[in-house]
C-alpha positions in Angstrom: -8.6 -12.3 -23.8 -9.5 -10.5 -20.4 -8.9 -14.6 -19.8 -5.9 -15.5 -21.4 -4.5 -12.3 -19.8 -6.1 -13.4 -16.6 -3.9 -16.9 -16.8 -0.6 -15.2 -18.1 -0.8 -13.5 -15.0 -2.0 -15.8 -12.7 1.3 -18.4 -14.6 3.8 -16.0 -13.3 2.9 -15.1 -9.5 2.1 -19.0 -8.6 5.3 -19.5 -8.6 6.2 -16.8 -6.2 3.3 -16.8 -4.3 4.0 -20.8 -3.9 7.6 -19.7 -2.2 6.1 -17.1 -0.2 3.7 -19.3 1.3 5.9 -21.9 2.1 8.6 -20.0 3.7 6.5 -16.8 5.2 3.3 -18.0 5.6 4.2 -21.8 6.6 6.5 -21.3 9.4 3.9 -18.6 10.9 1.2 -21.1 11.0 3.8 -24.2 12.4 4.3 -21.3 15.3 1.1 -21.1 16.0 0.4 -24.8 16.1 3.5 -25.2 18.3 2.1 -22.5 20.9 -0.4 -24.7 21.9 2.1 -27.5 22.9 4.7 -28.7 25.3 6.9 -29.5 22.0 10.4 -29.6 23.6 12.1 -28.5 20.7 13.9 -31.7 21.0 12.0 -34.9 19.8 8.9 -35.4 18.5 6.8 -35.6 21.5 4.1 -33.5 21.5 0.8 -32.4 23.4 -1.7 -30.0 23.2 -2.1 -28.6 26.3 -4.5 -25.2 24.7 -3.8 -21.9 26.5 -1.4 -22.9 29.1 1.7 -21.6 28.0 -0.2 -18.0 27.2 -1.8 -18.3 30.7 2.2 -18.6 32.1 2.5 -15.4 30.3 1.3 -13.0 32.8 3.3 -14.9 35.6 6.5 -14.5 34.0 8.3 -12.1 35.9 11.1 -12.3 33.0 8.6 -11.4 30.6 7.2 -8.7 32.3 10.6 -6.9 32.5 11.2 -7.5 28.9 7.4 -5.9 28.3 8.5 -2.4 30.1 11.4 -2.8 28.5 10.6 -2.9 25.2 7.9 0.3 26.0 10.8 1.8 26.8 11.8 2.1 23.6 8.6 2.0 22.2 8.4 5.1 23.2 12.1 7.1 23.1 12.8 5.8 19.9 9.8 6.6 17.7 9.5 10.3 19.4 13.0 11.1 19.7 14.2 9.6 16.2 11.0 11.3 14.5 11.6 14.6 16.4 15.2 15.0 15.5 14.4 14.2 11.4 11.9 16.5 11.6 13.7 19.1 12.8 16.9 18.5 10.8 15.3 17.8 6.8 13.1 21.1 8.1 16.9 22.6 8.5 18.0 21.3 5.4 15.5 22.1 3.3 13.6 25.2 4.1 15.9 27.0 7.3 18.6 28.6 5.0 19.1 31.9 3.6 18.9 33.3 0.4 17.6 35.0 -2.5 14.5 33.5 -1.1 15.0 33.8 2.4 13.5 31.1 4.8 12.4 29.3 1.4 16.2 27.0 0.4 18.0 24.6 2.8 21.3 25.3 4.5 24.1 25.7 2.2 25.8 21.7 1.9 22.7 20.3 2.5 22.5 17.4 0.2 26.4 16.5 1.7 24.7 16.8 5.2 22.4 14.5 3.9 24.9 12.1 2.8 26.5 12.1 6.5 23.2 11.5 8.0 22.2 8.7 5.6 24.8 6.9 5.6 24.4 4.4 8.9 21.8 2.8 6.4 24.8 1.4 4.4 25.7 -0.6 6.8 24.3 -3.6 8.7 22.8 -3.5 11.9 25.4 -6.0 13.0 28.3 -3.8 11.5 27.0 -1.4 13.1 26.6 -2.7 16.8 30.5 -4.2 16.6 31.7 -0.1 15.5 29.7 1.0 18.4 31.2 -2.0 20.5 34.8 -0.8 21.0 33.2 3.0 21.3 31.4 2.0 24.5 34.0 -1.2 25.4 33.9 -0.8 29.2 38.3 -0.1 29.5 40.9 2.1 29.0 41.0 0.6 25.3 37.4 1.6 24.6 37.2 4.8 22.4 34.4 7.0 24.9 36.6 5.4 27.8 39.8 6.9 26.4 38.7 9.8 25.8 37.1 10.8 29.4 40.1 8.7 31.3 42.7 11.3 29.0 40.2 14.5 29.5 40.3 13.5 33.8 37.0 13.0 34.3 37.2 9.0 34.5 39.7 7.6 36.8 41.2 5.1 34.7 40.9 2.1 37.2 37.1 2.6 37.0 36.3 3.0 33.9 32.4 3.6 32.5 30.8 0.2 31.8 28.1 2.4 29.2 26.0 -1.4 27.9 27.2 -3.1 31.5 25.8 -0.9 34.2 22.4 -1.8 35.1 22.3 0.7 37.3 19.2 3.0 37.0 19.1 6.2 35.4 15.5 8.3 35.3 14.5 4.9 36.5 15.9 3.0 33.0 18.7 0.0 33.6 21.5 2.5 32.4 22.3 0.0 29.0 19.2 0.9 27.6 19.8 4.9 27.8 23.0 3.4 25.9 21.0 1.3 22.9 18.9 4.1 22.9 21.2 6.3 21.5 22.5 3.4 19.0 19.1 3.5 17.7 18.4 6.9 17.4 21.7 7.2 15.9 21.7 5.0 13.2 17.4 5.7 12.1 18.0 9.2 12.2 19.5 9.9 8.8 16.7 7.4 6.5 13.8 9.2 8.1 15.3 13.0 7.3 15.4 11.8 3.8 12.2 10.6 3.8 11.2 14.0 5.9 12.9 15.2 2.9 11.5 14.0 -0.1 8.3 15.1 1.6 9.0 18.7 1.9 10.0 18.8 -1.3 7.0 18.2 -2.7 5.5 20.8 -0.8 5.3 24.2 -3.1 7.5 26.8 -2.1 4.8 29.5 -2.7 2.5 28.1 0.4 5.8 28.9 2.1 6.0 32.3 0.7 2.7 32.8 1.5 3.2 32.8 5.6 6.7 34.6 5.5 4.6 37.2 3.6 2.0 37.1 5.7 4.6 37.2 9.1 5.0 33.4 10.1 8.2 32.8 11.7 11.0 29.7 11.0 8.6 28.0 14.1 5.4 29.2 13.0 6.2 27.6 9.2 7.2 24.5 10.6 4.3 23.9 12.7 1.7 25.4 10.7 2.7 24.5 7.2 5.4 22.0 7.5 3.7 19.6 10.1 0.6 19.6 9.0 1.3 18.7 5.2 3.9 15.7 7.0 1.4 13.9 9.1 0.5 10.7 6.4 4.2 10.6 5.8 5.5 10.8 10.2 2.5 9.0 10.6 4.2 6.0 8.4 7.3 6.8 10.3 5.5 6.3 13.3 4.3 2.0 12.8 7.7 1.1 11.7 9.8 2.5 14.0 7.1 1.3 17.0 8.1 -1.9 14.6 11.8 -1.7 15.1 11.3 -0.3 19.1 9.9 -4.1 19.6 12.6 -5.7 18.0 15.9 -4.1 19.4 17.3 -7.6 19.0 20.2 -7.3 17.1 21.9 -4.5 19.4 21.2 -6.5 22.7 22.1 -9.4 21.6 25.4 -8.1 19.9 26.2 -5.5 22.8 24.9 -7.2 25.8 26.4 -9.8 28.2 24.9 -13.0 28.1 22.7 -11.6 25.2 20.1 -9.5 27.7 22.5 -8.8 30.4 23.5 -7.5 32.7 21.1 -9.4 35.2 18.7 -9.2 32.4 19.1 -5.4 32.3 18.9 -4.9 29.0 16.3 -8.2 28.1 13.5 -7.6 25.8 10.8 -9.9 24.3 12.9 -11.0 21.4 15.5 -11.8 23.7 13.8 -13.8 26.2 12.3 -16.1 22.9 15.5 -16.9 21.9 16.7 -16.9 26.1 13.6 -19.3 26.5 14.4 -21.8 23.6 17.9 -22.5 23.4 20.2 -20.6 26.4 20.2 -21.6 30.2 17.6 -23.4 32.3 14.8 -21.9 30.4 15.9 -24.1 27.0 13.9 -26.3 25.5 10.6 -24.8 26.1 9.8 -24.2 22.1 6.1 -24.3 23.0 6.5 -21.4 25.5 9.1 -20.0 22.4 6.3 -19.9 20.1 3.5 -18.4 22.3 5.7 -15.9 22.9 6.4 -14.6 19.4 3.1 -15.1 18.8 1.9 -12.8 21.8 4.6 -10.2 20.1 3.0 -10.5 16.6 -0.9 -10.0 18.2 0.3 -6.8 20.0 2.6 -5.7 16.8 -1.3 -5.7 15.0 -3.1 -4.2 17.2 -0.7 -1.1 18.0 0.1 -0.8 14.4 -3.8 -0.7 14.1 -4.8 1.4 16.3 -2.1 3.7 15.7 -3.1 4.0 11.9 -6.4 4.3 13.1 -5.4 7.4 14.9 -4.2 9.7 12.7 -6.4 8.6 9.7 -7.5 11.5 8.1 -9.0 12.9 4.3 -5.9 13.6 1.8 -5.1 16.7 2.1 -3.9 18.5 -1.8 -1.3 21.2 -2.6 
């Protein structure tokens, strides 16, 4: 009976597993293989060059610039997104007043959750196109038009936004504007995620904390945050993956897909730039090495994060 059950399950899994291996695993394996060659991408001629492509990564100034831009996103995107999502989730679920003071969410919290979550129903490219109109660098842009009307900006010299490479706090201004879009689009999802986790916390715990004289800040730091640690840890890993990508926003929003003057260049855009564009085009082997290096760095980062935040499961 068990043997027949195993054959039945294997029969159902065989085709999906074969498709997954062919369309997902095999392309990854091919990329690893190509990374050890000097393949240009437009011919069948390939020569094995060992780790030469990987050694070149440490000498490439553009890779170094893109790496630090990704580090900027890796720090700011998870930190700010999680902080805002936790604050709003706590406010909507525990921060209201009523018959059970301090234990109910604010009035209309369900509507606020829908509003915050709305960007998640839009594709990332559609969000980027919408923000292109908002950030447009002339008087036809929504922000520039508003700033010109209130007299904060001269019509002859509008704000460049995503075309502005001027450093702000040591980081090109264009990256700050892209960061704002990433946070705006991501907060809603994690707000709903944290709200679901908070709703699973028994209200008796909050009532006991209130009876002991805890205020809202103490309730958040001593009750909510410790019990949400596992959820926050998972959210941090997911947002880390997003921060190491950011390709769609950079590609759609910035001039020359990484400009101006490489001010918004990130790892993913350099891979595309190396493989397809400009004087670096036709270097598929080198581009594959970049992709493999990024994949390895991402997995190491996720493993370290999960290791640091690992602990025994709390039950309540």
